[in-house]
Backbone as JSON Lines, residues from 0, in Angstrom:
{"i":0,"aa":"M","n":[-89.3,-8.13,159.55],"ca":[-89.96,-8.04,158.38],"c":[-90.04,-6.08,158.02]}
{"i":1,"aa":"V","n":[-91.1,-5.9,157.16],"ca":[-91.66,-5.04,157.19],"c":[-92.77,-5.11,155.88]}
{"i":2,"aa":"F","n":[-93.79,-4.37,156.43],"ca":[-94.58,-4.63,155.61],"c":[-96.49,-3.78,155.67]}
{"i":3,"aa":"D","n":[-96.87,-2.97,154.94],"ca":[-97.62,-2.09,155.58],"c":[-98.95,-3.03,155.34]}
{"i":4,"aa":"Y","n":[-99.68,-2.28,155.76],"ca":[-101.49,-2.97,156.09],"c":[-102.73,-1.77,156.26]}
{"i":5,"aa":"I","n":[-104.0,-2.07,155.87],"ca":[-104.91,-1.37,155.85],"c":[-105.21,-1.73,157.09]}
{"i":6,"aa":"D","n":[-105.68,-0.51,158.25],"ca":[-106.94,-0.67,159.81],"c":[-108.25,-0.96,159.36]}
{"i":7,"aa":"R","n":[-108.37,-1.62,159.88],"ca":[-110.28,-2.31,159.27],"c":[-111.06,-0.94,159.06]}
{"i":8,"aa":"P","n":[-111.75,-0.69,158.28],"ca":[-112.17,-0.09,157.29],"c":[-113.4,0.5,158.56]}
{"i":9,"aa":"E","n":[-114.28,-0.03,159.04],"ca":[-115.01,0.41,160.5],"c":[-114.01,1.56,161.23]}
{"i":10,"aa":"K","n":[-112.68,1.42,160.86],"ca":[-112.39,2.68,162.71],"c":[-111.99,3.99,161.56]}
{"i":11,"aa":"L","n":[-112.26,3.88,160.14],"ca":[-111.82,4.97,159.64],"c":[-112.9,5.89,160.04]}
{"i":12,"aa":"T","n":[-112.1,7.65,159.05],"ca":[-113.14,8.66,159.21],"c":[-113.52,8.93,158.23]}
{"i":13,"aa":"D","n":[-114.92,9.37,157.98],"ca":[-115.26,9.46,156.54],"c":[-115.06,9.58,155.88]}
{"i":14,"aa":"E","n":[-113.35,10.66,155.55],"ca":[-113.12,11.34,154.57],"c":[-112.4,9.81,154.22]}
{"i":15,"aa":"Q","n":[-110.9,10.01,155.37],"ca":[-110.98,8.41,154.88],"c":[-111.41,6.89,154.39]}
{"i":16,"aa":"R","n":[-112.85,7.25,154.84],"ca":[-113.33,6.29,154.39],"c":[-113.76,5.81,153.03]}
{"i":17,"aa":"R","n":[-114.07,7.26,152.69],"ca":[-114.32,8.44,150.61],"c":[-112.98,8.01,150.39]}
{"i":18,"aa":"V","n":[-112.11,7.65,150.67],"ca":[-110.43,7.74,149.89],"c":[-110.38,6.27,150.08]}
{"i":19,"aa":"F","n":[-110.12,5.51,150.97],"ca":[-110.68,3.75,150.72],"c":[-111.53,3.71,150.16]}
{"i":20,"aa":"E","n":[-112.64,3.87,150.07],"ca":[-113.53,3.27,148.02],"c":[-113.11,3.64,147.11]}
{"i":21,"aa":"T","n":[-112.6,4.81,146.97],"ca":[-112.4,4.94,145.83],"c":[-110.9,4.97,145.02]}
{"i":22,"aa":"V","n":[-110.02,4.46,145.98],"ca":[-108.64,3.77,145.97],"c":[-109.09,1.7,145.7]}
{"i":23,"aa":"A","n":[-110.24,1.77,146.56],"ca":[-109.9,0.34,146.39],"c":[-111.02,-0.65,145.94]}
{"i":24,"aa":"G","n":[-111.94,0.81,145.1],"ca":[-112.38,0.01,143.29],"c":[-111.2,0.13,142.93]}
{"i":25,"aa":"R","n":[-109.96,1.0,142.36],"ca":[-109.38,0.78,141.26],"c":[-108.73,0.24,141.68]}
{"i":26,"aa":"V","n":[-107.8,-0.22,142.61],"ca":[-106.65,-1.44,142.74],"c":[-107.87,-2.99,141.95]}
{"i":27,"aa":"A","n":[-108.87,-2.71,142.86],"ca":[-109.86,-3.83,141.77],"c":[-109.94,-3.95,140.17]}
{"i":28,"aa":"T","n":[-110.33,-2.95,140.13],"ca":[-110.22,-2.79,138.7],"c":[-108.68,-3.59,138.04]}
{"i":29,"aa":"I","n":[-107.59,-3.14,139.04],"ca":[-106.43,-3.88,138.11],"c":[-106.23,-5.71,138.47]}
{"i":30,"aa":"G","n":[-106.93,-5.83,139.29],"ca":[-106.66,-7.1,139.8],"c":[-106.24,-7.44,141.4]}
{"i":31,"aa":"E","n":[-105.77,-6.46,141.54],"ca":[-105.41,-6.36,142.9],"c":[-106.41,-5.49,144.04]}
{"i":32,"aa":"P","n":[-107.03,-6.57,144.48],"ca":[-108.52,-6.41,145.39],"c":[-107.87,-5.96,146.53]}
{"i":33,"aa":"W","n":[-108.36,-5.04,148.01],"ca":[-108.03,-5.67,149.07],"c":[-108.72,-5.97,149.57]}
{"i":34,"aa":"R","n":[-108.57,-7.44,150.42],"ca":[-109.11,-8.16,151.3],"c":[-109.19,-8.23,152.7]}
{"i":35,"aa":"S","n":[-107.9,-7.88,152.59],"ca":[-107.3,-8.84,154.24],"c":[-106.94,-7.39,155.27]}
{"i":36,"aa":"F","n":[-107.85,-7.17,156.25],"ca":[-107.67,-5.34,157.39],"c":[-107.39,-5.71,158.25]}
{"i":37,"aa":"F","n":[-106.43,-4.89,159.44],"ca":[-106.31,-5.31,160.69],"c":[-106.04,-4.43,161.53]}
{"i":38,"aa":"D","n":[-106.42,-4.69,163.24],"ca":[-106.59,-3.74,163.96],"c":[-104.75,-3.97,164.33]}
{"i":39,"aa":"P","n":[-104.67,-2.43,164.58],"ca":[-102.38,-2.23,165.08],"c":[-101.8,-2.78,166.32]}
{"i":40,"aa":"E","n":[-103.45,-3.0,167.11],"ca":[-103.47,-3.81,168.18],"c":[-102.78,-5.18,168.21]}
{"i":41,"aa":"A","n":[-103.87,-5.92,167.82],"ca":[-104.21,-7.25,167.67],"c":[-103.11,-7.58,166.35]}
{"i":42,"aa":"I","n":[-102.82,-6.78,165.54],"ca":[-101.9,-7.24,164.47],"c":[-100.45,-7.61,165.33]}
{"i":43,"aa":"A","n":[-100.15,-6.13,166.53],"ca":[-98.98,-6.24,166.57],"c":[-98.86,-7.38,167.84]}
{"i":44,"aa":"T","n":[-99.62,-8.0,168.6],"ca":[-100.01,-9.34,169.17],"c":[-99.61,-10.15,168.37]}
{"i":45,"aa":"A","n":[-99.81,-10.21,167.27],"ca":[-99.47,-11.87,166.61],"c":[-98.28,-11.49,166.14]}
{"i":46,"aa":"V","n":[-97.53,-10.38,166.26],"ca":[-96.58,-10.76,165.2],"c":[-95.62,-10.91,166.45]}
{"i":47,"aa":"R","n":[-96.34,-10.27,167.79],"ca":[-95.39,-10.56,168.62],"c":[-95.33,-12.47,168.74]}
{"i":48,"aa":"N","n":[-96.24,-13.01,169.8],"ca":[-96.73,-14.0,168.85],"c":[-95.8,-14.9,168.14]}
{"i":49,"aa":"F","n":[-95.34,-14.55,167.24],"ca":[-94.64,-15.34,166.19],"c":[-93.22,-15.09,166.58]}
{"i":50,"aa":"G","n":[-92.52,-14.37,167.91],"ca":[-91.01,-14.32,167.88],"c":[-90.47,-13.03,167.77]}
{"i":51,"aa":"F","n":[-91.25,-12.11,166.95],"ca":[-90.18,-10.77,167.0],"c":[-90.91,-10.49,168.3]}
{"i":52,"aa":"N","n":[-90.06,-9.9,168.92],"ca":[-89.89,-8.01,169.8],"c":[-89.42,-6.6,169.83]}
{"i":53,"aa":"E","n":[-88.77,-6.49,168.19],"ca":[-89.0,-5.07,168.05],"c":[-89.66,-4.93,167.07]}
{"i":54,"aa":"I","n":[-90.81,-4.65,167.66],"ca":[-91.58,-4.01,166.89],"c":[-92.33,-2.48,166.52]}
{"i":55,"aa":"E","n":[-92.37,-1.57,165.25],"ca":[-92.73,-0.66,165.21],"c":[-94.49,-0.86,164.32]}
{"i":56,"aa":"N","n":[-94.72,0.01,164.71],"ca":[-96.2,0.05,163.92],"c":[-96.82,0.86,163.98]}
{"i":57,"aa":"L","n":[-96.18,2.05,162.61],"ca":[-96.7,3.51,162.03],"c":[-97.8,3.69,161.28]}
{"i":58,"aa":"G","n":[-97.97,5.23,161.6],"ca":[-99.79,5.54,161.85],"c":[-98.77,6.76,160.56]}
{"i":59,"aa":"T","n":[-100.57,7.32,160.05],"ca":[-100.19,8.11,159.05],"c":[-99.38,9.3,159.71]}
{"i":60,"aa":"D","n":[-99.4,9.87,160.56],"ca":[-98.42,10.39,160.89],"c":[-96.79,10.76,161.07]}
{"i":61,"aa":"E","n":[-97.0,9.35,161.84],"ca":[-95.38,8.65,161.84],"c":[-95.04,9.02,160.23]}
{"i":62,"aa":"I","n":[-95.4,7.7,158.83],"ca":[-95.44,7.84,157.82],"c":[-94.51,9.26,157.39]}
{"i":63,"aa":"N","n":[-95.5,10.11,157.71],"ca":[-95.97,11.43,156.85],"c":[-94.77,11.96,157.16]}
{"i":64,"aa":"N","n":[-94.09,11.73,158.87],"ca":[-93.36,12.9,159.41],"c":[-91.19,12.36,159.34]}
{"i":65,"aa":"R","n":[-91.79,10.92,159.23],"ca":[-90.31,10.57,158.86],"c":[-89.23,10.81,157.16]}
{"i":66,"aa":"Y","n":[-91.38,10.17,156.56],"ca":[-90.44,9.74,155.08],"c":[-90.93,10.7,153.9]}
{"i":67,"aa":"F","n":[-91.66,12.01,154.95],"ca":[-92.15,12.48,153.19],"c":[-92.28,14.41,153.61]}
{"i":68,"aa":"A","n":[-91.3,14.17,155.51],"ca":[-91.22,15.47,155.79],"c":[-90.96,16.49,154.73]}
{"i":69,"aa":"D","n":[-90.16,16.62,154.78],"ca":[-88.65,17.31,152.97],"c":[-89.33,17.27,151.97]}
{"i":70,"aa":"R","n":[-90.37,16.69,151.1],"ca":[-90.25,16.4,149.82],"c":[-91.1,18.37,149.5]}
{"i":71,"aa":"R","n":[-90.55,18.23,148.47],"ca":[-91.27,19.98,147.61],"c":[-92.15,19.73,147.34]}
{"i":72,"aa":"D","n":[-92.5,18.08,145.9],"ca":[-93.79,18.6,146.3],"c":[-95.42,18.05,146.56]}
{"i":73,"aa":"G","n":[-94.9,18.09,148.48],"ca":[-96.39,17.47,148.99],"c":[-96.11,16.18,149.55]}
{"i":74,"aa":"L","n":[-96.25,15.44,148.57],"ca":[-96.27,14.09,148.41],"c":[-96.54,13.72,149.77]}
{"i":75,"aa":"M","n":[-97.42,13.1,150.4],"ca":[-97.92,12.01,151.47],"c":[-98.73,11.17,151.24]}
{"i":76,"aa":"T","n":[-99.14,10.26,152.29],"ca":[-99.49,8.55,151.97],"c":[-100.83,9.51,152.95]}
{"i":77,"aa":"A","n":[-102.12,9.82,152.79],"ca":[-103.59,9.2,152.67],"c":[-103.78,9.33,153.65]}
{"i":78,"aa":"G","n":[-103.65,8.13,154.75],"ca":[-103.64,7.87,156.28],"c":[-104.67,6.68,155.79]}
{"i":79,"aa":"L","n":[-104.35,6.2,154.78],"ca":[-105.84,5.15,155.38],"c":[-104.0,3.34,155.95]}
{"i":80,"aa":"V","n":[-102.69,3.58,154.94],"ca":[-101.9,2.25,155.3],"c":[-101.24,2.55,156.31]}
{"i":81,"aa":"R","n":[-100.94,1.52,157.08],"ca":[-100.01,1.9,158.26],"c":[-98.87,1.15,157.56]}
{"i":82,"aa":"L","n":[-97.7,1.28,158.79],"ca":[-96.65,0.68,158.06],"c":[-95.58,0.11,159.38]}
{"i":83,"aa":"M","n":[-95.52,-2.05,159.31],"ca":[-95.13,-1.98,160.08],"c":[-93.93,-2.93,160.76]}
{"i":84,"aa":"R","n":[-92.54,-2.8,160.81],"ca":[-91.05,-3.0,160.99],"c":[-91.07,-3.79,162.46]}
{"i":85,"aa":"A","n":[-91.0,-5.42,161.68],"ca":[-90.34,-6.21,163.26],"c":[-89.17,-6.96,163.38]}
{"i":86,"aa":"R","n":[-88.71,-6.71,163.62],"ca":[-87.18,-8.03,164.51],"c":[-86.72,-8.88,165.02]}
{"i":87,"aa":"I","n":[-86.22,-9.78,165.21],"ca":[-86.14,-10.99,166.0],"c":[-85.02,-10.82,166.79]}
């Protein structure tokens, strides 16, 4: 299983919170409001409790290093999204 999620807003830095508010407003206007936020440790525990045992929970630096490091256009994640991969 692979999914992305957003960390709890109260854990974001001031800069991340500004980005969050801007992006959240934009996606809400197109009918996809952000309604769920998760603590990385808590969601990893919940996924383990569902029987998944191989869990990878990537933050901004890990996502950027793995998926965006060699891009010539400088595109990278803004630091809001986390990526979880879990396997049974």
